[in-house]
N, C-alpha and C positions, 0 to 999 in steps of 0.2 A: 797151619801154613798151607796155602793153596798149591796145587800141583801145576807146574808150568808145562804147557803143551805147545809144541811147535808143529804146525801143519807141514806136510800131509799127515793125516791121522791114520797111521798104519794099524794093522791088526795086532801087532806086538804092543803098541800103545793102548789100544782098546782093551786088551786082555788085562792090563795092569790097573784099570780103573774100576772102582767099586761104587756102588750106590751110596750117595751122600758125600762123595769126594767134592771138595771145592777146587775149581780149576781156573787158570788164567790162560786163555788161548791166544797165540800169536801166529801170524802168517796169513794165508789166504782162506777165506770162507766165502760161500755163495749165498745170496738171498734168493728165495723162491717161495711163492705162495701157491694156492690151489690152482689158479689159472695156468701158471707156468708148469706145475706138476702134471696137469691134464695134458698139456701139449707134449711134455717129455714122454709120458706114457703112451701117447698116440704114436710118436716116432718109434718108440721101442716096439710096439705092437706091429708096426709096419716094417720093422727091420731096418730102419733108416738111422743114419748117424746123428748123434745128439750135438747140440751147439757147444757143449762143454763136456769135458771128461770128468766124471764124478768119482772115479776110482780113488779110494782113500781120502775122500774129501768130506767136508761138513757143509750141510745146507742149513742156513738160518731162516726159519719161517718168519719173515718180516717184510713189510712194505714201507720203506722209508719215506719220510716227507721230503720235500725239496730242500736242497742245501742253501744256506746263506752264502753269499759270495766268498767269504773267507774260509768256509768249511767244506770238506769233501762230501758231506752227507747231512741231511737233516735228522730229526729224531728217528730212531730206528729200534723201536721196541718189538718184543716178540708177539707173534700171532698165535692164537689158540691152535694147538697142534692137531687136534682131532680132525680138523678140516683136511689134513693131508693123509689121514689114515687109509683112505681108499687107494692112494698112490704109493705110499712109502714102501710097502713090501716089494713092489715091482722094482722101484729104484734101488733098493738095497740089494736085491738079488741080481738084477740084470746089469746094473751099473757099478756095483762094488762100493756104493756109498757106505761109509763107516760111522758117520756122525750126523746128528740132527740137533738143532737148538730151537726151542720154542717155549710154550707155557701150557700147562695142563697135562692130564693123563693121556696115555696112548692106549689103543685097543689091544686086545689079546693077539690079534692077527699080526699087528706091527711088532709086538714083543716076541712072538714066535719067529718072525723073520730076523729080528735082531740076534736072537740066540743062535739060530741056524747059520747065519752068514757073518756073525761077528760085528755087530754095530752097537753104538751107544747113543742114548738120548740125554741131552743136557737141558736143564731148565735155566732160562734167563728170567730176570725179575720183571714181571709185568708192571707197567707204569713208569719204568725207568729208562724210556727210550732216549731222552735227552742226555742222560748220564752215559748210557751205552754208546751213543754216537761219539763221545769223546775218545773212545778206544779205536775209532776208525781213522786210519792214516790216509787211505785212498779208496775211491769207489768208481767203478766203471760199469756201465750197462753192456752186457755181452750177448744178450739174446732177448727177443720179444719186446723191443722198446715201445711198441704200440700198447703194451699193457700198463704203461705208466708206473705206478708204485709196485706193481706185481711183476715187472720185468726182472729177468735174472741179472743180478749184479755180482761182480767180483769185488769183494772187499778185502783190503789188507788191514788187519787189526793188530793191535798190540795190547796184550793183557785184558782181553775180553773176559769179563767175569761170568762164570756159570757154575752150576752144580750138577753132578751126575744124578739124574733123576731115575734113569733105568739103565743098568749096566748090561753087558753082553751075556750075562748069565740069567737075566730076567728079573733080578732084584729091583723092586720099584719103590722109590722113596715116597710116592703118593700113597702107597699101601702101608709101608712099614713105619713111616714117619709119625703118624698119629697114634700108633699103638701105645707108647709110654704115657700118653695123656688120657687114655680111656680108663674108666673105672671098672 
């Protein structure tokens, strides 16, 4: 049975999650890819205010396609997460980000920041962008509209499916998952 998570994603919730847990996320999440992360980190370095408060929030590494007229968003599948590895430690530490959603492994530096500051990484199923878009109730561009699909969007989701790929203790499903299948 999946664990139901309602955002914001507080540290108390993060601490209860374990590697391999299946979750259904409801509430607000934000989309941002590498171009938006680069801009956020530049603002952080300059000591400027960010266009969004990321404390206890989840960033979904995704660049959605345009929505059909009757839908709030187009296909919204996960982006390969290592592209954000340069930026994620800063956003976790300086902004209080507690959750990330994407696909693929994260670097040791990102995992160290997750352990130190209490964050979790969820994996979404790659290739399932059309299915995932059905969990989006509303979508609104809140920063960097000139980036097109890479603009920061505020999504309201209901029962967004994900798996805890790396928990706040550093346990990594990409490392432990294959072990039972090795000879």
